[in-house]
C-alpha positions in Angstrom: -9.4 3.1 4.5 -8.7 2.0 1.0 -11.9 1.5 -1.1 -12.3 -1.2 -3.7 -12.7 0.1 -7.3 -16.2 0.7 -8.6 -17.3 -2.0 -11.1 -20.1 -2.5 -13.7 -20.3 -5.7 -15.7 -16.8 -6.2 -17.0 -15.6 -2.6 -16.6 -13.5 -1.8 -13.5 -12.7 1.9 -12.8 -8.9 2.5 -12.7 -9.7 4.8 -9.8 -13.0 5.7 -8.3 -15.0 8.6 -9.5 -14.6 11.7 -7.3 -18.2 12.6 -6.8 -21.2 10.3 -6.1 -24.9 11.2 -5.4 -27.5 8.6 -4.7 -31.1 9.8 -5.1 -34.0 8.1 -3.5 -37.5 9.0 -4.6 -41.1 8.2 -3.5 -44.1 9.0 -5.6 -46.7 10.9 -3.7 -50.4 11.7 -4.3 -52.2 14.7 -2.8 -55.9 14.4 -2.0 -57.8 17.6 -1.3 -60.3 17.5 1.5 -62.8 20.3 2.5 -61.7 23.6 4.0 -58.3 23.8 2.2 -56.8 20.8 3.9 -55.1 17.9 2.1 -54.1 14.3 2.7 -50.8 12.8 1.4 -50.6 9.2 0.2 -47.4 7.3 -0.7 -47.6 5.6 -4.0 -44.4 3.7 -3.3 -40.7 4.1 -3.8 -39.3 4.4 -7.3 -35.9 3.6 -8.6 -32.7 4.7 -6.9 -30.4 6.7 -9.1 -26.6 6.8 -8.7 -25.0 9.8 -10.4 -21.3 10.7 -10.3 -18.4 12.5 -11.9 -14.8 11.5 -12.4 -11.7 11.8 -14.5 -9.5 9.4 -16.4 -5.9 10.5 -16.5 -2.7 9.3 -18.2 -1.9 8.1 -21.7 -4.9 5.8 -21.9 -7.4 8.4 -20.6 -9.5 8.6 -23.8 -9.2 4.8 -24.5 -10.5 4.2 -21.0 -13.5 6.4 -21.7 -14.1 4.5 -24.9 -14.1 1.2 -23.0 -16.6 2.6 -20.6 -18.8 3.8 -23.5 -18.7 0.3 -25.0 -20.2 -1.0 -21.8 -22.8 1.8 -21.9 -23.9 0.6 -25.4 -24.7 -2.8 -24.2 -28.5 -3.1 -24.1 -28.8 -5.0 -20.8 -28.7 -4.2 -17.1 -25.8 -5.5 -15.0 -24.4 -5.8 -11.6 -23.1 -2.5 -10.2 -20.6 -2.8 -7.4 -20.1 0.6 -5.7 -17.2 1.1 -3.3 -19.3 1.9 -0.3 -22.9 1.4 -1.4 -24.7 -1.9 -1.7 -24.3 -4.1 -4.8 -27.3 -3.9 -7.1 -28.6 -4.6 -10.6 -28.8 -1.4 -12.6 -29.1 0.1 -16.1 -26.2 2.3 -17.3 -28.6 5.2 -18.1 -26.2 8.1 -19.0 -22.6 8.8 -19.9 -21.5 12.3 -20.7 -18.1 13.7 -21.7 -17.7 16.9 -19.6 -15.1 18.7 -21.7 -13.2 18.6 -24.9 -11.0 15.5 -24.7 -7.3 16.0 -24.1 -4.7 13.4 -24.9 -4.1 12.5 -21.2 -7.2 13.8 -19.4 -10.9 13.2 -19.7 -13.7 14.5 -17.4 -17.0 12.6 -17.5 -20.3 12.1 -15.7 -22.5 9.0 -15.4 -25.8 7.8 -14.2 -27.1 4.4 -13.2 -30.7 3.5 -12.5 -31.4 0.6 -10.2 -33.8 -2.0 -11.6 -36.8 -3.5 -9.9 -34.7 -6.7 -9.7 -31.9 -4.7 -8.0 -34.3 -3.4 -5.3 -35.8 -6.7 -4.3 -35.3 -9.8 -6.5 -31.5 -9.8 -6.3 -31.5 -9.8 -2.5 -34.2 -12.6 -2.5 -32.2 -14.7 -4.9 -29.1 -14.3 -2.7 -31.1 -15.6 0.3 -32.5 -18.5 -1.7 -29.2 -20.1 -2.5 -28.1 -23.0 -0.3 -25.5 -22.2 2.3 -23.2 -25.1 1.9 -20.8 -27.0 4.2 -17.1 -26.8 4.8 -15.4 -28.6 1.8 -12.2 -27.9 0.1 -13.1 -29.9 -3.1 -12.1 -28.5 -6.4 -14.1 -30.7 -8.7 -16.8 -29.0 -10.8 -19.7 -30.4 -8.6 -17.9 -29.9 -5.3 -17.8 -26.8 -3.1 -14.7 -24.7 -2.9 -14.0 -22.4 0.0 -11.2 -19.8 0.4 -9.9 -18.1 3.5 -9.3 -14.4 2.8 -5.8 -13.1 3.3 -4.8 -9.4 3.8 -5.4 -7.3 0.7 -7.7 -9.8 -1.1 -11.1 -8.9 -2.5 -14.0 -10.8 -3.8 -13.3 -9.5 -7.3 -9.7 -10.7 -7.1 -10.8 -14.1 -5.8 -13.4 -14.5 -8.6 -10.7 -13.7 -11.2 -8.2 -16.1 -9.6 -10.6 -19.0 -9.6 -12.2 -18.2 -13.0 -15.7 -17.6 -11.5 -18.1 -14.8 -12.3 -18.1 -12.2 -9.5 -21.9 -12.3 -9.4 -21.7 -16.0 -8.7 -19.3 -15.5 -5.8 -21.6 -12.8 -4.4 -24.6 -15.0 -4.7 -22.9 -17.9 -2.9 -22.1 -15.7 0.0 -25.3 -14.0 1.1 -23.9 -13.2 4.5 -21.5 -10.7 2.8 -23.7 -7.6 2.6 -21.0 -5.4 1.0 -18.7 -7.3 -1.5 -16.1 -4.6 -1.0 -15.7 -5.5 2.6 -14.1 -8.9 3.3 -11.7 -9.4 6.1 -8.6 -11.5 6.6 -9.6 -14.9 8.0 -13.1 -14.7 6.6 -14.2 -17.9 4.7 -15.7 -17.3 1.3 -17.4 -19.8 -0.9 -16.1 -19.8 -4.4 -18.1 -22.7 -5.9 
């Protein structure tokens, strides 16, 4: 199985990071009761954190790291599309150079924190959009549908039609993982 590349905002990894860790956390309270016993209470789930490590190799290795750092410096959350995990809205929380840079090899680590919007609001917004009928119109106000061919991805379709990937994802709430589209599947572009 070939995985689609990881993406955040306008940065697409040239090859996926080699290590991922997704941390889930729940805040808990402990209430002591008589005779040394205790009662646990869930205070709710907190953010999910995606951590990973990877390398950039080749002549542009250090330039690629600088491009990723430029995205890190942006002071806004963005859509994170992970190769196997669900798409979510996240903050780029950490980027670390893991070694002395070499001309053609850079090792790095990263961390993304899912936002509250990523945990609930994004999914609600996807469900709230109108489904749409079968139309092949290409005018600005008309719907546009595409039948997926072998090797196509949502990201590639968004680029081909000049539409933001986030918009294509929002128009297709039935596609739970934007990295998994199949030949013959109909995708709404506009």
